[in-house]
N, C-alpha and C positions, 0 to 999 in steps of 0.2 A: 667849489661848487659851480661859480661863474666858469670857470674853465669846462668842466664837464658839459654844462649847458651848450657852451659854444662848439665844443667838439660835437655834441649830438645833432646841433642845427647844421654843422659842417656834412653831416652824413645826411640829413635830412633834405636839404634844400635841392641838390640834384637829383633826388628822387621824386620830387614833387611834379615834374613833367608826367610820372607815371601814373599820376592820375587822369590826366588826359588818355594815356593809353589803356588802362582800365575801362573808360568809358565805352570803347569799341565793341569789345565782346559783350558788354552789357546790353547794348542797343541792338547788335546782333542776336543775341539769344532771344529779345524780346520779340523781334519781327518773325524768327524761326517758329518759337514756341506758340505764338499767337496766329500766326500763317499771312500776316500783310503789315506793310508799312504805316499804313492809317491807325491801327489799333494801336501800334507801339507808339506813336506820337501823341494820341489820345490819352494813353496812360500816363506818358512821360510828364505831360502838363497837368491832369487831373490829379496823381498820385506823385508828387515830387518828392516829397518824404520818403516813399518807397523806394524811389528812384536813386536816392543818395544811400540808402542802405544796401541796395546792390550794388552800386557803385564801391561802397565801403567793402563789402565782402570780397568782390573781385579784386579789390587793391590789395586788401590783406592777403589774400591768396597768392599775388601776385610777388608781393615782398617776401613771403615764405619762400616761394620756389626760387626768387632771385638769389636768397640766403644759400638755398640748398645747392643749387647749380654754379652761383657765382658769375653768369653772363646773363645780361639783360635781355639779348634776343632770343636765346634758346628758352629761356624761363617763359617769357611771354607766349611763344608759339606751343609749348608744350599746355601750360594752362588755359590759354584762351582756345587753343584747339579742341581739349578736354570738353570745355564747358560749351563750345559751339556744337559740337557733335551731340551732346546731351541734350541740347536745345532742338537739334534737327529731329532727334529719335522722338522727343517728348511730341513735338507737333505733328508728326507721322502718327503716333498714337492716339493723340487726339482726334484726328482726322478719323481714324478707324474704330476707336472704342470709347469715343467721346470722354476719356479720361488723361489727361497728361502723365507724363513720365515722374515716378515718385521713387524716393529711396527705397521704398519696398519691392519695386522692379528688380532691383539687383540682386536680391535673394531669390528670385524665381527667373533668372536669365534662361536657365535651360527650358523651363515649360516654354518660354515665348519661342523657341528656336523653331517650333514646327511651322509657325506662321512666317517666318522670315522669306522663306521661297515664294511666299505670295504678294509680297509687298512688290508694288509696281508703281512706277511714275514718282516715286519717291524726289528724284532729282528735276524737277519741274523748272520751267525758265523762271517762275518766281523765284524757287529755292537757290537756281544756279546764278541768278543775278544777285540775290542777299550773299552768298559764300564771295563772290568775286569782289563784292563791295568790301567787305571783311578783309580780304588778302589783297587788295589795292592799297585801301586806307592803311592798314597795320603796316604794309611796306613802305609806304611814302614815309609815316614817321618815324618808323625804326631805322632805315637806310638812307632817307633824302633830308633828315635834320641832323641837326648837331645837339639836341635836347637831353640825350641818355649817356650815361656812362657804360660802355659796352662790356667792362667788366669790373667787378666789385672785389675789393682786396678783403683778404681773409677774415680779417679785423672786423671790419664794417660789417660782414656778413652775420655774425652773431648778433650784432645790434639791431639789422634788419629783420632778422628770426623773432628777435624778441617784440618789436614793434608790430609786426604783421599778426604772430601768435595772440596777442594782447588786444588787437582790432577785431580779431576773429571772434576771441572769446567775448568780448564785449556785446557783440551781436547775440552769439549764441545764449549766454547768459542774461541778457538784458542788465548789465551790471557794469560799474557801478552804479550809473544813473538808468534807472528804469525807463528809458525812452520810448520802446515798444508799448510800455503799459500805459505811459502819459496819453500818447496818442491813439491808443485802442488799436495797436496791430497785433495780430494774433493769426496763428494759422486755422483757417477753416477746414480743417481735416474731412468733415463730413461732406463737403464739394471742392473737391480739388480743382476743377475749373474756375469756381469762384477765388479760389486760393490763390492761383498763379496769376489770375487776370488783375486780382487786387493789389498783391504782394510783389509781383514780378517773379521771373523762375528761379534766381539765385536766392533770394531771401525765402520764396515758398519752401524751395530745398532744405535749408537751412532750417527753418521753422518744423517741416516736416521730419527731418533727422532729430531733431530735439525730441517730438512728439513720439518718434518710433522707441526712444529709450525711455520714455516716462509710462510708467504703468501703476503709478500709485493712486489709491483713493481714499479719501477722508471718510471717517466714520465705519470704517472697515474692521470686523472683528469676529470671534466667535459668537458672542451674545446678538449680534447685529444679525448675523445669518441664521441663527436659532430661532430669533425672534420672526423673521420673514418666513420662514419654513415652518413654523408653528400655527401661523396666521391662514396659512392656504388651508381651505378645505380638505378633508380627506375623502374621497371616494370611498365606497365599499369595496371589499375585495370581492374582484369577479373570477379570477382563476378557481376552477374547481366548483363552482356553483352549480348545483344540478339544474338549476334552470336555464343555464346559458353553457352547456356543455361543449359549444361548438369551439374550436380552435384554429381558425383560419391560417392558410399561409397568407403572408403578407408580402406582395410584390411592389416595390418601389422603383420607377424607372424614370430617371432623369433624361430626358430627351433631348440631345445636342441641338439648340437653336430653333426648337420646335415653335413655330409661331403660326398663326393663321392669315395668310396673305389675302385671304378672299375679303377681311375687313377693309381693305383698301377699294373705297366705292367705284374709283375709277378704272379699275382694273378687271379684265375679262379673262376668264378661264374657259379654256373650251372643256375642260372637265374638272371635278370637283378634285384637288389634290388630296383631300384628307376625308372622303367619305365617310370611313368607320368610326372616326373620331368625331365627326359632327353627329353621327347615329347616336353614339353613347351620351354628346351634350343632351340631346333632346330627350333620351329614354332614363338617365340616371342621374347621380351626383355629378356637377360639373362646376365651373367657375374660374375666377383666374387668380394667379397671385401677383404679388408686387414684387418683383425681382429685385435685388441689390446691384445686378450687374446689367451692363449693356454690351452685346457683342462679344464677349470673352468673359473670364474670370468664373468658370464653371464649379471649381472647387468651393468658393463662399456660398452657392447657393445649396451645394452638398452639405457644407458644412452646419447651415441653418437648419436643415430639412432633419438630419440625422443627429444633432447635439440639441436643438432648441434656442441655440445661441444666437444673437442677432449681429450682423454687420453694421447696424446702426449704431453700435457702442464701439466700433472699431473704425479707425482712418479708412476713406475712400481710397481705393489703390492697392491697399495692404492685401495679403492673401495669409488667410488665417492658418491653411494647413501648414504653412512653410515657416510662420513666423510664431506662432501662438499655442502650437499645441505641442507640450513637452513632457505631458503626464496623460495617463489615464483619463478618459472622459466618458461619463456614462451617457450611451446614444440609444438610439433605436435597436442597434443590433445587440448590445448587452441586457437592454429592458426585457427584449423578447425571448434572449437566450436564458435567462433565469427562470423562465417560464416553460422552459423544455424545446424552445425553438432551435433548428440549428440556422445560424446568420452567416449569410455569404455575400460577399461584395464582388461584382463583376464588373470590368471596366476593359473595353477593347483598345488600350493604350498601354504604355510601358509601365512597369511596376513603380519605378521610380517618380513618375508622373505626379507633380504636386507632393512629393513625400508620401504617397498613398500606401504604400508598402508598409510602412510605421504607422501612419494614421489609422489604418483599418484594422491592425493590432491592438493600439491604443483605444479604439472605440468598441472593441469585445468582440468583432467578428471571428469566427471560427475556421473560414476560409476565405481566398481573397484568389479570384480568377483573373488575372491579370493577361495582355495580349500574348505574353510568351505562352500560355496556355490555349490558345485560339487556334482553331483551323483557320488557315489564312485565305477566308473567304472575302475579299472586297468588294466594295461598290464605289467606284471613283478611287481617291487615292486614300481611302479610310476602310477599315472592317465595315461588313453590311450589318445593319440592323438584324437582319434576320438571324445573322450568327449569333448575336447576342441573345437573341429570343431562344434560341437552341440549347446556348449555354443555361439560361433560365430553365428550362424545362428539364436538362440533364441533372443540373443542381438538385431541383426537387424531387425529381425519380429517385437519385442516389438516397437520399434522407429516408428515415422511417419514420419520421413524425412530420409536425408542422415546421414549416419554413420561413424565415425572415430573409427577402432576398433584396439586395440595393444593387440597381445595376445602372450605369450609364452608357451612352451611345456616342459615335462618332460621324456615322456616314453622312451625316447634315452639317458637318463642321466647316466653318469659314475655309474656303473662299466660295463665292458663286459666281464667277466668270463662267460663259458659255464654254462648254467642252470639258467640264469638270467630271462629268459622267460619260460613260461611252456611248450612251443613247439617251436621247431627251424625248419623252413622250407628252410632253404639254407644250400647249401655245398659248401666249397671252396677247391680248391686244388691250389698246388704252391711248390717250392722248399724251403721250409721254417720248422719252427718248429711247432709241435702240438698245442703249446700255441699261436702263431700266427693264427694257423688256427681257433682255438677257438674264439679268439678275434674278428676276420673279421666276422666269421659267427653269432656272436651275435650282434655284428655292423650291419649286413645286414638285421636282424631281426628287430633292432629298427628302422632303417631309413626306413624301407620298411613300419612301421606305419606311419610314418611321410609322406611318399609318398601316401599312400591311404588317409590321412589326405588332403592333398592339392586337390587330387583328388577329394575327396568329396566335397570340398568347390567350385572348379571350376565348376564342374558340376551342383551344386546347383543354383549357381549364373549366370552360362550360362543358364539354364532352365527358372530361375524366369524372366531374361530379364532386371533386373533393373541394370543401369550402375554401374561397379563394378571394383577395381584395387584389386588386390591381390599381395602384396610383401612378398616374401617367401626367407627365407634364414638361413643358420645354424651361431650360435653365435661363434663358434669356433672349430677346430678340436678335436675328441674325445682322450682322454689320452689312448692309447691302450699299457699298460705295463709301466714299471718303465724305465726313461732314454729313452724314444721313442723307447722301445723294437720292437716293431711290425714294425715299420716306418723302422728301420735299419734292421730288420731280413728279411725283404721282399724286401729290396733293394730300397724302394721307396726313402729313404736318405740314404747317404754314413755315415753320422754321424752328431753329433751335429756342425763338422766342413764343413759340406756340403755347398757349393758355392751358392746354391739357398734355403738354410736353411728358409730365412724368407717366401719367397713365397710360398714355398712348406708347411711350417708347420703353417702358418698364413692366407692362403688365402682360404675364404669360399664361396660355391656356391650360387649364387643368381639368381631367376628369378622373373619377373614382368610381370603379366597377367593383361589384361583389356578386356572387351567386347563392348567398343564403339569406341576404336580407333586400330581396329585390324591390319592394315597395317603396324603400327609402330613396329619396330624391331631395340632396340638398344642395343649396346655392352657396357655393364657396366664396368668398372674396378675402383672401388672407394673405399674409405674410408667409414666406417659407418655414418659417420657425414655429408656426404653428399647425402645419401639416401634421407633424409626428404626435402631437396629444390629440388631434382629430382622429389619425388611424387607430391609435391605442383605444379610445371609445367605441370605434366603430367594429373593432376587433373583439371587443370585450374582453380585455386584458388588463394587466395591472401597470400602471405607469411608475414613475418615482415622484418625490417631492418636488421636482423640478417641472414635469409635465401636468402635475396638479396646479401647480401655480400659473402655468402658461395657458391652462385649460379657462381658468378664471380671467386673467388679464384678456385674453382673445373674446371674451364677451362684451368687455367695455372697447377694447380697442384691437380688432380683429385685422388691421391692417399699420403697420409701422413705417412711416415715409421716413425719406431723410429729415433731418433735423429742421432745415429751413423751409419745411412743408407742415411743420406741427402745426401752427396757427390757423393755416387755412383748411386743415383737417380737425379741428377742434382738440388737439392733444395737448395735454398738459405735461411737460416734462418731467415735473416733479412725481406723477404718476408711474414713470418708466424708471424711478431710482432704486426700485428694489429688484427691479427685473436686471438692471445695470450691476447691481451689486451682487447678485446671485451668478451672474456671468463672470464678473470680476474673482468671485472665489473659487470658480472652476478653472480659468484661464491662467491667472496670475496669484490668486492666494494661496493659502493653505488647504482650500477643497474639505471646508469645515463641514460641510452637508454630507460629504461620503464617510465620516467617521464611525458611522454605525453599519455600515454595509459588512455584511456576513459573507457576501460571495464576491472574488474578485471580479473586475469589470473585464482585465484583460484574460482571453482563453489562452491556457499554458499550452493547450494543443494546436495554437494556430498556425496555419499552413498556406503555402502557396499552391494552386492547383487544386483538383477535385478531390484528391486524396494523395497519400504517399506514393512516391513510383516505386516500384518493386518488379525485380527481375526474379522470373520463376526458373526459366530455363533458355540456354542458349546453344542452339546446333548450328553445325557448319555443313555444306553441300558435300565436304569432304575432309576427312581427318588428315589426310595425307597431301601436301601441296607440292609433290614431285611433277614437274612439268606443267603446273599450273601457272598463270599470269595474274589471275586475281581468284577470291574465293568469296562467297556470302555467309553471311551469319543470320539466323533467322531467330530474333529476340523476342521473348513471349514472357508475359507479366501483367501486372496492372496499373491504370492511370499513367500508359505510357503518353506524353504530351505530343501533338500533332508536329510542334517545332523543336522537338527534343532530338539529339543525336546520341550516335552510338559512339563510345570511345574504347579503343584497344591500347591498353597499357598506358592510359592518360591522354592517347593522340586519338583526335576525333576523325572518324572516316564519313564518307558519304552514306546517308540515311536516307530510307525510304520508309515513310510512317504509311500503316496500312488501317490500324483502329487502335484503341485505348489498350488493345492486349497484344498487338503484334507490329513488330517493325523490323526492317532488314538494314545488314550493314555491310558495304562493298571494301573489301581487303585488298589492297594492289601495292605494288611498289616495294619501297623499303621495308613497308610493316608486315608484307608476305614472308615470313620468316618462321622456323620451328621454334617450339618451344612452349611456355604456359602463356596463355593469354588473358591476361583481365579484362572481362567486358563489363562495361556500365552505361547507363542514359543519364546524360545532362541537358539541362537547359540554361542558356545564356540570354542576358537581356542585350539591349543595343548598345549598351556600354561595356560588353565583355564580361560582365559578373556573372559568375555562375549562380542561379537563383533557385536550383535544383538539382536533384542526381539520386539516383537509386542505389540501392545495394550492388556489391561486385559480385559476378559470376565469372569462375575461372574454366576454361578447356584448355584439352593438351592437344597441340597441332605438331605432327611429325612429318618425315618424308626429306628429299633430297640428301 
């Protein structure tokens, strides 16, 4: 036994200097993730225990990589470089969106790719100086001292691997000694800024990872769900009631980053950027919603509105669509579909974005119109809001009965630097920087397009006379500069410590217009998860057990803030336990409350596009290719998408779209040869995946 201990110590002693080496990336990570040196130093002294935990984690990872690679220097550069890059990205994300990088971001990396090209000034002088410090310090210790064994023998690597693994698991599980529990160290998942500022980036990431794989809930079973459901009041059946025969269209529009910048008292706009919205605010139902997001994370706001579930019960930084939706979920789409509505989702972005294609199917939509089925009408870098409005109108024109339409927009999407739009028609003045002026003028141009869209829709349905509800709101405030730069510069907020920070930076404007109950004027101040029950009541349709429950809960707590604001808003956490349990049942449990559903939530005929792509006829401008260098095919059918393309025997050919019934294809080169031509129309997304195709029509071409 003594011999084994001595051998173990013989291996460990030369590795102890690695503790010093592991401290370098820990401190560098804290500087990059926090943004400055002073905050790192302050945290190191105030949270020394958490600093030790971060050191422990990095040291254990370093031991593991030394064991795997066998060379100390290479192992260090690999693990330290990876951690420093994560911290740098976290600092950038914190500046733009107000939330640090979390493990949940790794599952939505593709969704963030569209923002990468707009990230500027990442390598600031401060960041470059930190990276230089990291490189110089690491180089000096690794290459100018003799403290480290450069190469580790194979027999010793297994021992180091075991030590590193045990050390890491001790932090992850808080075993065998529950040190974290003793000292009150926990993941503040509802506030990731607080989480990383208190625990440090490495420890916060480990705690978040543990939380990501922990979805258990005490007291959850079939009887618990049944008791909650039975205790909720059951409103009378409204569908088919002879006194309320109206079945209005319900159109719900999530307008990207729509916010009212005229709330900034020191900013003067030469004209109102959202005059129609302001008109509706004064004449009908309007108010605010407390968004769970700032600057991004649109899908989480969708999630709340469509399902009634709340992000307050899920970790901040997570994306419900990518992580928690694995089965059918009863939503506004399926609720209205059960009552004879056609439920359509419309989004001017890729079908794979935030896993939307699968999500909308799981939510019970019958159709989903992604960008692949849009006309390529752009305003700046994104599809114009006017084109979204045109597709909403087209969707309701196609159906024979009432419609539920959920649409989101992209015209006003981040970024807001001058030059985003071909022409800017707004001028802003005020006692603030030129950078802030440029941001506000670009934002004004973007939301003006949103306002025009709203006007286009209201005027269309007002003229048509068909009973219709239009709910229009912004998903989150726009990210105007790093670290809320424009908001602080214009004195809209005093800083991150503004006493009204939550209200000012997370409240988004909302209007609900209808043309059949014109005397109604409600003042709404709600969470997004309560909008659905409100619309069901307004449309006089029948909800489900969940919307019934939420309707009652909203009477007591119309706004649910983050957990750390419960006390100041007089919210008792125990009063939300039933809400959390019902949500747990839907997302992670056995979905006990769905067991009595007679109609499937998922529409078996769910499709992309306005309808099946079908070909009726293909005509060539000549049946004989003798002496010709090209030939034009005229393809006629139904639901031909603007971005579709004609294929000849499986090969794509240049295509010109005329309308949903006609397109042409140009045949030339090696494809111009006699024989039987098999013609089809297909649609691909940005990942080159075929997302739609028609039937095939064959024509016989001769000559030569």
